[in-house]
CHARMM internal coordinates of N, CA and C (Angstrom, degrees):
IC EDIT
DIST 1 N 1 CA 1.4550
DIST 1 CA 1 C 1.5237
ANGL 1 N 1 CA 1 C 108.67
DIST 1 C 2 N 1.3636
ANGL 1 CA 1 C 2 N 117.02
DIHE 1 N 1 CA 1 C 2 N 122.72
DIST 2 N 2 CA 1.4605
ANGL 1 C 2 N 2 CA 119.68
DIHE 1 CA 1 C 2 N 2 CA -179.45
DIST 2 CA 2 C 1.5275
ANGL 2 N 2 CA 2 C 110.70
DIHE 1 C 2 N 2 CA 2 C -70.92
DIST 2 C 3 N 1.3210
ANGL 2 CA 2 C 3 N 114.88
DIHE 2 N 2 CA 2 C 3 N 146.43
DIST 3 N 3 CA 1.4588
ANGL 2 C 3 N 3 CA 118.62
DIHE 2 CA 2 C 3 N 3 CA 177.81
DIST 3 CA 3 C 1.5327
ANGL 3 N 3 CA 3 C 109.89
DIHE 2 C 3 N 3 CA 3 C -83.56
DIST 3 C 4 N 1.3257
ANGL 3 CA 3 C 4 N 115.59
DIHE 3 N 3 CA 3 C 4 N -178.67
DIST 4 N 4 CA 1.4585
ANGL 3 C 4 N 4 CA 119.88
DIHE 3 CA 3 C 4 N 4 CA -174.89
DIST 4 CA 4 C 1.5273
ANGL 4 N 4 CA 4 C 112.19
DIHE 3 C 4 N 4 CA 4 C -63.34
DIST 4 C 5 N 1.3305
ANGL 4 CA 4 C 5 N 117.80
DIHE 4 N 4 CA 4 C 5 N -38.75
DIST 5 N 5 CA 1.4603
ANGL 4 C 5 N 5 CA 121.59
DIHE 4 CA 4 C 5 N 5 CA -179.29
DIST 5 CA 5 C 1.5173
ANGL 5 N 5 CA 5 C 112.45
DIHE 4 C 5 N 5 CA 5 C -64.14
DIST 5 C 6 N 1.3243
ANGL 5 CA 5 C 6 N 116.62
DIHE 5 N 5 CA 5 C 6 N -41.75
DIST 6 N 6 CA 1.4632
ANGL 5 C 6 N 6 CA 120.01
DIHE 5 CA 5 C 6 N 6 CA 177.57
DIST 6 CA 6 C 1.5210
ANGL 6 N 6 CA 6 C 110.99
DIHE 5 C 6 N 6 CA 6 C -65.27
DIST 6 C 7 N 1.3102
ANGL 6 CA 6 C 7 N 116.32
DIHE 6 N 6 CA 6 C 7 N -43.31
DIST 7 N 7 CA 1.4651
ANGL 6 C 7 N 7 CA 119.47
DIHE 6 CA 6 C 7 N 7 CA 179.77
DIST 7 CA 7 C 1.5221
ANGL 7 N 7 CA 7 C 111.12
DIHE 6 C 7 N 7 CA 7 C -64.18
DIST 7 C 8 N 1.3314
ANGL 7 CA 7 C 8 N 116.95
DIHE 7 N 7 CA 7 C 8 N -41.34
DIST 8 N 8 CA 1.4583
ANGL 7 C 8 N 8 CA 120.66
DIHE 7 CA 7 C 8 N 8 CA 178.20
DIST 8 CA 8 C 1.5241
ANGL 8 N 8 CA 8 C 110.98
DIHE 7 C 8 N 8 CA 8 C -64.54
DIST 8 C 9 N 1.3124
ANGL 8 CA 8 C 9 N 117.14
DIHE 8 N 8 CA 8 C 9 N -42.03
DIST 9 N 9 CA 1.4605
ANGL 8 C 9 N 9 CA 120.68
DIHE 8 CA 8 C 9 N 9 CA 177.94
DIST 9 CA 9 C 1.5133
ANGL 9 N 9 CA 9 C 112.28
DIHE 8 C 9 N 9 CA 9 C -62.59
DIST 9 C 10 N 1.3170
ANGL 9 CA 9 C 10 N 116.99
DIHE 9 N 9 CA 9 C 10 N -42.51
DIST 10 N 10 CA 1.4607
ANGL 9 C 10 N 10 CA 120.59
DIHE 9 CA 9 C 10 N 10 CA 178.29
DIST 10 CA 10 C 1.5264
ANGL 10 N 10 CA 10 C 111.22
DIHE 9 C 10 N 10 CA 10 C -65.64
DIST 10 C 11 N 1.3280
ANGL 10 CA 10 C 11 N 116.22
DIHE 10 N 10 CA 10 C 11 N -39.76
DIST 11 N 11 CA 1.4686
ANGL 10 C 11 N 11 CA 119.62
DIHE 10 CA 10 C 11 N 11 CA 178.80
DIST 11 CA 11 C 1.5191
ANGL 11 N 11 CA 11 C 111.29
DIHE 10 C 11 N 11 CA 11 C -65.23
DIST 11 C 12 N 1.3201
ANGL 11 CA 11 C 12 N 116.63
DIHE 11 N 11 CA 11 C 12 N -40.43
DIST 12 N 12 CA 1.4655
ANGL 11 C 12 N 12 CA 119.92
DIHE 11 CA 11 C 12 N 12 CA 178.21
DIST 12 CA 12 C 1.5251
ANGL 12 N 12 CA 12 C 109.97
DIHE 11 C 12 N 12 CA 12 C -66.46
DIST 12 C 13 N 1.3305
ANGL 12 CA 12 C 13 N 118.15
DIHE 12 N 12 CA 12 C 13 N -40.92
DIST 13 N 13 CA 1.4668
ANGL 12 C 13 N 13 CA 121.16
DIHE 12 CA 12 C 13 N 13 CA -179.00
DIST 13 CA 13 C 1.5189
ANGL 13 N 13 CA 13 C 111.43
DIHE 12 C 13 N 13 CA 13 C -61.17
DIST 13 C 14 N 1.2983
ANGL 13 CA 13 C 14 N 117.99
DIHE 13 N 13 CA 13 C 14 N -47.64
DIST 14 N 14 CA 1.4670
ANGL 13 C 14 N 14 CA 119.76
DIHE 13 CA 13 C 14 N 14 CA -177.47
DIST 14 CA 14 C 1.5218
ANGL 14 N 14 CA 14 C 110.69
DIHE 13 C 14 N 14 CA 14 C -78.70
DIST 14 C 15 N 1.3278
ANGL 14 CA 14 C 15 N 117.72
DIHE 14 N 14 CA 14 C 15 N -33.02
DIST 15 N 15 CA 1.4665
ANGL 14 C 15 N 15 CA 120.27
DIHE 14 CA 14 C 15 N 15 CA -178.47
DIST 15 CA 15 C 1.5108
ANGL 15 N 15 CA 15 C 112.45
DIHE 14 C 15 N 15 CA 15 C -68.75
DIST 15 C 16 N 1.3133
ANGL 15 CA 15 C 16 N 117.18
DIHE 15 N 15 CA 15 C 16 N -47.40
DIST 16 N 16 CA 1.4637
ANGL 15 C 16 N 16 CA 119.36
DIHE 15 CA 15 C 16 N 16 CA 179.81
DIST 16 CA 16 C 1.5236
ANGL 16 N 16 CA 16 C 111.24
DIHE 15 C 16 N 16 CA 16 C -67.32
DIST 16 C 17 N 1.3316
ANGL 16 CA 16 C 17 N 117.00
DIHE 16 N 16 CA 16 C 17 N -35.23
DIST 17 N 17 CA 1.4606
ANGL 16 C 17 N 17 CA 119.22
DIHE 16 CA 16 C 17 N 17 CA 176.74
DIST 17 CA 17 C 1.5239
ANGL 17 N 17 CA 17 C 110.94
DIHE 16 C 17 N 17 CA 17 C -64.74
DIST 17 C 18 N 1.3105
ANGL 17 CA 17 C 18 N 117.21
DIHE 17 N 17 CA 17 C 18 N -39.43
DIST 18 N 18 CA 1.4717
ANGL 17 C 18 N 18 CA 120.80
DIHE 17 CA 17 C 18 N 18 CA 179.10
DIST 18 CA 18 C 1.5262
ANGL 18 N 18 CA 18 C 111.33
DIHE 17 C 18 N 18 CA 18 C -68.20
DIST 18 C 19 N 1.3268
ANGL 18 CA 18 C 19 N 116.74
DIHE 18 N 18 CA 18 C 19 N -40.11
DIST 19 N 19 CA 1.4697
ANGL 18 C 19 N 19 CA 119.78
DIHE 18 CA 18 C 19 N 19 CA 179.21
DIST 19 CA 19 C 1.5296
ANGL 19 N 19 CA 19 C 110.14
DIHE 18 C 19 N 19 CA 19 C -65.67
DIST 19 C 20 N 1.3239
ANGL 19 CA 19 C 20 N 116.65
DIHE 19 N 19 CA 19 C 20 N -42.80
DIST 20 N 20 CA 1.4645
ANGL 19 C 20 N 20 CA 120.09
DIHE 19 CA 19 C 20 N 20 CA 178.16
DIST 20 CA 20 C 1.5104
ANGL 20 N 20 CA 20 C 112.51
DIHE 19 C 20 N 20 CA 20 C -62.80
DIST 20 C 21 N 1.3231
ANGL 20 CA 20 C 21 N 116.00
DIHE 20 N 20 CA 20 C 21 N -40.13
DIST 21 N 21 CA 1.4610
ANGL 20 C 21 N 21 CA 120.15
DIHE 20 CA 20 C 21 N 21 CA 178.26
DIST 21 CA 21 C 1.5245
ANGL 21 N 21 CA 21 C 111.31
DIHE 20 C 21 N 21 CA 21 C -66.28
DIST 21 C 22 N 1.3006
ANGL 21 CA 21 C 22 N 116.99
DIHE 21 N 21 CA 21 C 22 N -42.21
DIST 22 N 22 CA 1.4653
ANGL 21 C 22 N 22 CA 120.36
DIHE 21 CA 21 C 22 N 22 CA 179.28
DIST 22 CA 22 C 1.5231
ANGL 22 N 22 CA 22 C 111.08
DIHE 21 C 22 N 22 CA 22 C -62.66
DIST 22 C 23 N 1.3084
ANGL 22 CA 22 C 23 N 116.18
DIHE 22 N 22 CA 22 C 23 N -42.21
DIST 23 N 23 CA 1.4703
ANGL 22 C 23 N 23 CA 120.04
DIHE 22 CA 22 C 23 N 23 CA 178.78
DIST 23 CA 23 C 1.5306
ANGL 23 N 23 CA 23 C 110.79
DIHE 22 C 23 N 23 CA 23 C -63.75
DIST 23 C 24 N 1.3477
ANGL 23 CA 23 C 24 N 116.45
DIHE 23 N 23 CA 23 C 24 N -45.87
DIST 24 N 24 CA 1.4675
ANGL 23 C 24 N 24 CA 120.36
DIHE 23 CA 23 C 24 N 24 CA -179.41
DIST 24 CA 24 C 1.5197
ANGL 24 N 24 CA 24 C 111.63
DIHE 23 C 24 N 24 CA 24 C -64.34
DIST 24 C 25 N 1.3328
ANGL 24 CA 24 C 25 N 116.44
DIHE 24 N 24 CA 24 C 25 N -43.08
DIST 25 N 25 CA 1.4602
ANGL 24 C 25 N 25 CA 118.89
DIHE 24 CA 24 C 25 N 25 CA -178.31
DIST 25 CA 25 C 1.5215
ANGL 25 N 25 CA 25 C 112.03
DIHE 24 C 25 N 25 CA 25 C -69.15
DIST 25 C 26 N 1.3132
ANGL 25 CA 25 C 26 N 117.88
DIHE 25 N 25 CA 25 C 26 N -29.60
DIST 26 N 26 CA 1.4614
ANGL 25 C 26 N 26 CA 118.32
DIHE 25 CA 25 C 26 N 26 CA 177.21
DIST 26 CA 26 C 1.5210
ANGL 26 N 26 CA 26 C 110.61
DIHE 25 C 26 N 26 CA 26 C -67.05
DIST 26 C 27 N 1.3212
ANGL 26 CA 26 C 27 N 116.27
DIHE 26 N 26 CA 26 C 27 N -39.93
DIST 27 N 27 CA 1.4759
ANGL 26 C 27 N 27 CA 119.68
DIHE 26 CA 26 C 27 N 27 CA 177.82
DIST 27 CA 27 C 1.5180
ANGL 27 N 27 CA 27 C 111.37
DIHE 26 C 27 N 27 CA 27 C -69.07
DIST 27 C 28 N 1.3232
ANGL 27 CA 27 C 28 N 116.61
DIHE 27 N 27 CA 27 C 28 N -45.91
DIST 28 N 28 CA 1.4603
ANGL 27 C 28 N 28 CA 120.52
DIHE 27 CA 27 C 28 N 28 CA -178.34
DIST 28 CA 28 C 1.5253
ANGL 28 N 28 CA 28 C 110.35
DIHE 27 C 28 N 28 CA 28 C -67.40
DIST 28 C 29 N 1.3081
ANGL 28 CA 28 C 29 N 117.08
DIHE 28 N 28 CA 28 C 29 N -37.56
DIST 29 N 29 CA 1.4630
ANGL 28 C 29 N 29 CA 120.18
DIHE 28 CA 28 C 29 N 29 CA -179.13
DIST 29 CA 29 C 1.5105
ANGL 29 N 29 CA 29 C 112.75
DIHE 28 C 29 N 29 CA 29 C -63.66
DIST 29 C 30 N 1.3203
ANGL 29 CA 29 C 30 N 116.40
DIHE 29 N 29 CA 29 C 30 N -44.59
DIST 30 N 30 CA 1.4662
ANGL 29 C 30 N 30 CA 118.17
DIHE 29 CA 29 C 30 N 30 CA 179.86
DIST 30 CA 30 C 1.5292
ANGL 30 N 30 CA 30 C 110.95
DIHE 29 C 30 N 30 CA 30 C -68.02
DIST 30 C 31 N 1.3223
ANGL 30 CA 30 C 31 N 117.06
DIHE 30 N 30 CA 30 C 31 N -40.42
DIST 31 N 31 CA 1.4622
ANGL 30 C 31 N 31 CA 119.65
DIHE 30 CA 30 C 31 N 31 CA 177.70
DIST 31 CA 31 C 1.5225
ANGL 31 N 31 CA 31 C 110.89
DIHE 30 C 31 N 31 CA 31 C -67.10
DIST 31 C 32 N 1.3225
ANGL 31 CA 31 C 32 N 116.15
DIHE 31 N 31 CA 31 C 32 N -38.16
DIST 32 N 32 CA 1.4567
ANGL 31 C 32 N 32 CA 120.15
DIHE 31 CA 31 C 32 N 32 CA 179.09
DIST 32 CA 32 C 1.5102
ANGL 32 N 32 CA 32 C 112.59
DIHE 31 C 32 N 32 CA 32 C -66.45
DIST 32 C 33 N 1.3222
ANGL 32 CA 32 C 33 N 116.83
DIHE 32 N 32 CA 32 C 33 N -38.25
DIST 33 N 33 CA 1.4660
ANGL 32 C 33 N 33 CA 119.44
DIHE 32 CA 32 C 33 N 33 CA 177.79
DIST 33 CA 33 C 1.5268
ANGL 33 N 33 CA 33 C 110.75
DIHE 32 C 33 N 33 CA 33 C -63.27
DIST 33 C 34 N 1.3230
ANGL 33 CA 33 C 34 N 116.27
DIHE 33 N 33 CA 33 C 34 N -40.15
DIST 34 N 34 CA 1.4598
ANGL 33 C 34 N 34 CA 119.44
DIHE 33 CA 33 C 34 N 34 CA 177.00
DIST 34 CA 34 C 1.5128
ANGL 34 N 34 CA 34 C 112.48
DIHE 33 C 34 N 34 CA 34 C -65.92
DIST 34 C 35 N 1.3211
ANGL 34 CA 34 C 35 N 115.27
DIHE 34 N 34 CA 34 C 35 N -38.73
DIST 35 N 35 CA 1.4684
ANGL 34 C 35 N 35 CA 119.84
DIHE 34 CA 34 C 35 N 35 CA 179.43
DIST 35 CA 35 C 1.5187
ANGL 35 N 35 CA 35 C 111.06
DIHE 34 C 35 N 35 CA 35 C -65.78
DIST 35 C 36 N 1.3265
ANGL 35 CA 35 C 36 N 116.56
DIHE 35 N 35 CA 35 C 36 N -43.61
DIST 36 N 36 CA 1.4704
ANGL 35 C 36 N 36 CA 120.04
DIHE 35 CA 35 C 36 N 36 CA -179.97
DIST 36 CA 36 C 1.5248
ANGL 36 N 36 CA 36 C 110.84
DIHE 35 C 36 N 36 CA 36 C -66.66
DIST 36 C 37 N 1.3254
ANGL 36 CA 36 C 37 N 117.04
DIHE 36 N 36 CA 36 C 37 N -35.01
DIST 37 N 37 CA 1.4597
ANGL 36 C 37 N 37 CA 119.82
DIHE 36 CA 36 C 37 N 37 CA 178.01
DIST 37 CA 37 C 1.5237
ANGL 37 N 37 CA 37 C 111.34
DIHE 36 C 37 N 37 CA 37 C -63.76
DIST 37 C 38 N 1.3252
ANGL 37 CA 37 C 38 N 116.35
DIHE 37 N 37 CA 37 C 38 N -35.80
DIST 38 N 38 CA 1.4594
ANGL 37 C 38 N 38 CA 119.89
DIHE 37 CA 37 C 38 N 38 CA 179.48
DIST 38 CA 38 C 1.5186
ANGL 38 N 38 CA 38 C 112.41
DIHE 37 C 38 N 38 CA 38 C -81.82
DIST 38 C 39 N 1.3479
ANGL 38 CA 38 C 39 N 117.23
DIHE 38 N 38 CA 38 C 39 N -36.47
DIST 39 N 39 CA 1.4583
ANGL 38 C 39 N 39 CA 120.77
DIHE 38 CA 38 C 39 N 39 CA -177.54
DIST 39 CA 39 C 1.5237
ANGL 39 N 39 CA 39 C 109.34
DIHE 38 C 39 N 39 CA 39 C -141.71
DIST 39 C 40 N 1.3318
ANGL 39 CA 39 C 40 N 118.12
DIHE 39 N 39 CA 39 C 40 N 95.94
DIST 40 N 40 CA 1.4662
ANGL 39 C 40 N 40 CA 121.16
DIHE 39 CA 39 C 40 N 40 CA -176.74
DIST 40 CA 40 C 1.5331
ANGL 40 N 40 CA 40 C 114.16
DIHE 39 C 40 N 40 CA 40 C -64.29
DIST 40 C 41 N 1.3198
ANGL 40 CA 40 C 41 N 118.26
DIHE 40 N 40 CA 40 C 41 N -14.81
DIST 41 N 41 CA 1.4640
ANGL 40 C 41 N 41 CA 120.30
DIHE 40 CA 40 C 41 N 41 CA 178.97
DIST 41 CA 41 C 1.5190
ANGL 41 N 41 CA 41 C 112.79
DIHE 40 C 41 N 41 CA 41 C -70.94
DIST 41 C 42 N 1.3196
ANGL 41 CA 41 C 42 N 118.82
DIHE 41 N 41 CA 41 C 42 N -11.78
DIST 42 N 42 CA 1.4656
ANGL 41 C 42 N 42 CA 122.49
DIHE 41 CA 41 C 42 N 42 CA -176.51
DIST 42 CA 42 C 1.5270
ANGL 42 N 42 CA 42 C 113.08
DIHE 41 C 42 N 42 CA 42 C -96.49
DIST 42 C 43 N 1.3209
ANGL 42 CA 42 C 43 N 117.18
DIHE 42 N 42 CA 42 C 43 N 23.63
DIST 43 N 43 CA 1.4751
ANGL 42 C 43 N 43 CA 120.20
DIHE 42 CA 42 C 43 N 43 CA -179.59
DIST 43 CA 43 C 1.5233
ANGL 43 N 43 CA 43 C 110.87
DIHE 42 C 43 N 43 CA 43 C -64.57
DIST 43 C 44 N 1.3206
ANGL 43 CA 43 C 44 N 117.60
DIHE 43 N 43 CA 43 C 44 N -44.21
DIST 44 N 44 CA 1.4646
ANGL 43 C 44 N 44 CA 121.27
DIHE 43 CA 43 C 44 N 44 CA -178.20
DIST 44 CA 44 C 1.5199
ANGL 44 N 44 CA 44 C 113.18
DIHE 43 C 44 N 44 CA 44 C -59.67
DIST 44 C 45 N 1.3304
ANGL 44 CA 44 C 45 N 118.01
DIHE 44 N 44 CA 44 C 45 N -53.96
DIST 45 N 45 CA 1.4758
ANGL 44 C 45 N 45 CA 118.27
DIHE 44 CA 44 C 45 N 45 CA 179.03
DIST 45 CA 45 C 1.5288
ANGL 45 N 45 CA 45 C 113.21
DIHE 44 C 45 N 45 CA 45 C -61.97
DIST 45 C 46 N 1.3158
ANGL 45 CA 45 C 46 N 117.75
DIHE 45 N 45 CA 45 C 46 N -34.15
DIST 46 N 46 CA 1.4647
ANGL 45 C 46 N 46 CA 119.62
DIHE 45 CA 45 C 46 N 46 CA 179.23
DIST 46 CA 46 C 1.5237
ANGL 46 N 46 CA 46 C 110.36
DIHE 45 C 46 N 46 CA 46 C -67.42
DIST 46 C 47 N 1.3088
ANGL 46 CA 46 C 47 N 117.69
DIHE 46 N 46 CA 46 C 47 N -39.06
DIST 47 N 47 CA 1.4739
ANGL 46 C 47 N 47 CA 120.20
DIHE 46 CA 46 C 47 N 47 CA 177.27
DIST 47 CA 47 C 1.5208
ANGL 47 N 47 CA 47 C 110.64
DIHE 46 C 47 N 47 CA 47 C -64.30
DIST 47 C 48 N 1.3264
ANGL 47 CA 47 C 48 N 116.72
DIHE 47 N 47 CA 47 C 48 N -40.27
DIST 48 N 48 CA 1.4711
ANGL 47 C 48 N 48 CA 119.90
DIHE 47 CA 47 C 48 N 48 CA 177.88
DIST 48 CA 48 C 1.5249
ANGL 48 N 48 CA 48 C 110.14
DIHE 47 C 48 N 48 CA 48 C -64.25
DIST 48 C 49 N 1.3336
ANGL 48 CA 48 C 49 N 117.31
DIHE 48 N 48 CA 48 C 49 N -43.64
DIST 49 N 49 CA 1.4597
ANGL 48 C 49 N 49 CA 120.19
DIHE 48 CA 48 C 49 N 49 CA 179.16
DIST 49 CA 49 C 1.5241
ANGL 49 N 49 CA 49 C 111.46
DIHE 48 C 49 N 49 CA 49 C -65.30
DIST 49 C 50 N 1.3217
ANGL 49 CA 49 C 50 N 116.93
DIHE 49 N 49 CA 49 C 50 N -30.56
DIST 50 N 50 CA 1.4683
ANGL 49 C 50 N 50 CA 120.37
DIHE 49 CA 49 C 50 N 50 CA 177.49
DIST 50 CA 50 C 1.5278
ANGL 50 N 50 CA 50 C 111.20
DIHE 49 C 50 N 50 CA 50 C -72.44
DIST 50 C 51 N 1.3232
ANGL 50 CA 50 C 51 N 117.40
DIHE 50 N 50 CA 50 C 51 N -29.68
DIST 51 N 51 CA 1.4646
ANGL 50 C 51 N 51 CA 120.98
DIHE 50 CA 50 C 51 N 51 CA -177.22
DIST 51 CA 51 C 1.5207
ANGL 51 N 51 CA 51 C 112.89
DIHE 50 C 51 N 51 CA 51 C -84.82
DIST 51 C 52 N 1.3102
ANGL 51 CA 51 C 52 N 118.74
DIHE 51 N 51 CA 51 C 52 N -22.11
DIST 52 N 52 CA 1.4641
ANGL 51 C 52 N 52 CA 121.22
DIHE 51 CA 51 C 52 N 52 CA -176.21
DIST 52 CA 52 C 1.5321
ANGL 52 N 52 CA 52 C 112.34
DIHE 51 C 52 N 52 CA 52 C -59.71
DIST 52 C 53 N 1.3354
ANGL 52 CA 52 C 53 N 120.94
DIHE 52 N 52 CA 52 C 53 N -42.94
DIST 53 N 53 CA 1.4766
ANGL 52 C 53 N 53 CA 118.52
DIHE 52 CA 52 C 53 N 53 CA 179.45
DIST 53 CA 53 C 1.5211
ANGL 53 N 53 CA 53 C 114.35
DIHE 52 C 53 N 53 CA 53 C -62.94
DIST 53 C 54 N 1.3096
ANGL 53 CA 53 C 54 N 118.10
DIHE 53 N 53 CA 53 C 54 N -17.73
DIST 54 N 54 CA 1.4688
ANGL 53 C 54 N 54 CA 119.82
DIHE 53 CA 53 C 54 N 54 CA 178.03
DIST 54 CA 54 C 1.5201
ANGL 54 N 54 CA 54 C 111.54
DIHE 53 C 54 N 54 CA 54 C -62.19
DIST 54 C 55 N 1.3193
ANGL 54 CA 54 C 55 N 116.33
DIHE 54 N 54 CA 54 C 55 N -23.23
DIST 55 N 55 CA 1.4663
ANGL 54 C 55 N 55 CA 118.24
DIHE 54 CA 54 C 55 N 55 CA 179.29
DIST 55 CA 55 C 1.5247
ANGL 55 N 55 CA 55 C 110.98
DIHE 54 C 55 N 55 CA 55 C -64.27
DIST 55 C 56 N 1.3385
ANGL 55 CA 55 C 56 N 117.13
DIHE 55 N 55 CA 55 C 56 N -27.23
DIST 56 N 56 CA 1.4716
ANGL 55 C 56 N 56 CA 119.01
DIHE 55 CA 55 C 56 N 56 CA 177.97
DIST 56 CA 56 C 1.5184
ANGL 56 N 56 CA 56 C 110.86
DIHE 55 C 56 N 56 CA 56 C -64.57
DIST 56 C 57 N 1.3249
ANGL 56 CA 56 C 57 N 117.35
DIHE 56 N 56 CA 56 C 57 N -38.97
DIST 57 N 57 CA 1.4664
ANGL 56 C 57 N 57 CA 120.24
DIHE 56 CA 56 C 57 N 57 CA 178.35
DIST 57 CA 57 C 1.5222
ANGL 57 N 57 CA 57 C 110.70
DIHE 56 C 57 N 57 CA 57 C -67.97
DIST 57 C 58 N 1.3230
ANGL 57 CA 57 C 58 N 115.68
DIHE 57 N 57 CA 57 C 58 N -39.89
DIST 58 N 58 CA 1.4645
ANGL 57 C 58 N 58 CA 118.77
DIHE 57 CA 57 C 58 N 58 CA 178.89
DIST 58 CA 58 C 1.5231
ANGL 58 N 58 CA 58 C 109.92
DIHE 57 C 58 N 58 CA 58 C -63.35
DIST 58 C 59 N 1.3330
ANGL 58 CA 58 C 59 N 117.04
DIHE 58 N 58 CA 58 C 59 N -43.83
DIST 59 N 59 CA 1.4643
ANGL 58 C 59 N 59 CA 119.74
DIHE 58 CA 58 C 59 N 59 CA 178.29
DIST 59 CA 59 C 1.5280
ANGL 59 N 59 CA 59 C 111.10
DIHE 58 C 59 N 59 CA 59 C -64.95
DIST 59 C 60 N 1.3296
ANGL 59 CA 59 C 60 N 117.49
DIHE 59 N 59 CA 59 C 60 N -39.03
DIST 60 N 60 CA 1.4586
ANGL 59 C 60 N 60 CA 120.65
DIHE 59 CA 59 C 60 N 60 CA 176.07
DIST 60 CA 60 C 1.5068
ANGL 60 N 60 CA 60 C 111.70
DIHE 59 C 60 N 60 CA 60 C -62.39
DIST 60 C 61 N 1.3132
ANGL 60 CA 60 C 61 N 117.14
DIHE 60 N 60 CA 60 C 61 N -39.00
DIST 61 N 61 CA 1.4567
ANGL 60 C 61 N 61 CA 121.47
DIHE 60 CA 60 C 61 N 61 CA 177.63
DIST 61 CA 61 C 1.5228
ANGL 61 N 61 CA 61 C 110.81
DIHE 60 C 61 N 61 CA 61 C -65.63
DIST 61 C 62 N 1.3131
ANGL 61 CA 61 C 62 N 116.95
DIHE 61 N 61 CA 61 C 62 N -42.20
DIST 62 N 62 CA 1.4678
ANGL 61 C 62 N 62 CA 120.39
DIHE 61 CA 61 C 62 N 62 CA 179.16
DIST 62 CA 62 C 1.5206
ANGL 62 N 62 CA 62 C 110.53
DIHE 61 C 62 N 62 CA 62 C -63.89
DIST 62 C 63 N 1.3273
ANGL 62 CA 62 C 63 N 116.76
DIHE 62 N 62 CA 62 C 63 N -43.07
DIST 63 N 63 CA 1.4645
ANGL 62 C 63 N 63 CA 120.09
DIHE 62 CA 62 C 63 N 63 CA 178.54
DIST 63 CA 63 C 1.5243
ANGL 63 N 63 CA 63 C 110.42
DIHE 62 C 63 N 63 CA 63 C -63.64
DIST 63 C 64 N 1.3343
ANGL 63 CA 63 C 64 N 116.94
DIHE 63 N 63 CA 63 C 64 N -42.41
DIST 64 N 64 CA 1.4641
ANGL 63 C 64 N 64 CA 120.07
DIHE 63 CA 63 C 64 N 64 CA 178.54
DIST 64 CA 64 C 1.5253
ANGL 64 N 64 CA 64 C 110.92
DIHE 63 C 64 N 64 CA 64 C -62.92
DIST 64 C 65 N 1.3172
ANGL 64 CA 64 C 65 N 117.17
DIHE 64 N 64 CA 64 C 65 N -41.70
DIST 65 N 65 CA 1.4626
ANGL 64 C 65 N 65 CA 120.34
DIHE 64 CA 64 C 65 N 65 CA 178.47
DIST 65 CA 65 C 1.5167
ANGL 65 N 65 CA 65 C 111.12
DIHE 64 C 65 N 65 CA 65 C -64.45
DIST 65 C 66 N 1.3459
ANGL 65 CA 65 C 66 N 116.17
DIHE 65 N 65 CA 65 C 66 N -39.59
DIST 66 N 66 CA 1.4623
ANGL 65 C 66 N 66 CA 119.33
DIHE 65 CA 65 C 66 N 66 CA 179.00
DIST 66 CA 66 C 1.5259
ANGL 66 N 66 CA 66 C 110.78
DIHE 65 C 66 N 66 CA 66 C -66.70
DIST 66 C 67 N 1.3226
ANGL 66 CA 66 C 67 N 117.40
DIHE 66 N 66 CA 66 C 67 N -38.00
DIST 67 N 67 CA 1.4739
ANGL 66 C 67 N 67 CA 120.39
DIHE 66 CA 66 C 67 N 67 CA 178.11
DIST 67 CA 67 C 1.5193
ANGL 67 N 67 CA 67 C 110.09
DIHE 66 C 67 N 67 CA 67 C -62.67
DIST 67 C 68 N 1.3126
ANGL 67 CA 67 C 68 N 117.09
DIHE 67 N 67 CA 67 C 68 N -42.12
DIST 68 N 68 CA 1.4610
ANGL 67 C 68 N 68 CA 120.31
DIHE 67 CA 67 C 68 N 68 CA -176.93
DIST 68 CA 68 C 1.5198
ANGL 68 N 68 CA 68 C 113.20
DIHE 67 C 68 N 68 CA 68 C -76.25
DIST 68 C 69 N 1.3295
ANGL 68 CA 68 C 69 N 117.55
DIHE 68 N 68 CA 68 C 69 N -30.47
DIST 69 N 69 CA 1.4606
ANGL 68 C 69 N 69 CA 120.09
DIHE 68 CA 68 C 69 N 69 CA -175.47
DIST 69 CA 69 C 1.5194
ANGL 69 N 69 CA 69 C 113.17
DIHE 68 C 69 N 69 CA 69 C -91.59
DIST 69 C 70 N 1.3263
ANGL 69 CA 69 C 70 N 117.87
DIHE 69 N 69 CA 69 C 70 N -24.95
DIST 70 N 70 CA 1.4757
ANGL 69 C 70 N 70 CA 118.88
DIHE 69 CA 69 C 70 N 70 CA -176.98
DIST 70 CA 70 C 1.4944
ANGL 70 N 70 CA 70 C 111.96
DIHE 69 C 70 N 70 CA 70 C -96.26
END
COOR INIT
IC SEED 1 N 1 CA 1 C
IC BUILD
């Protein structure tokens, strides 16, 4: 059973990663929508750029899991 410090650390790891991802995706999403409106051929790269910040949440989840399991 993890103690309070481990639980707090895991919550901070996943919470800050999620907040950072949300902030990044909001900026990229609005810019991407404008880009697609001007040039519809750029849908693929915009989707890739929108998905890249998701790696921060995955890394935050891995760090949180490592904090709780180790």
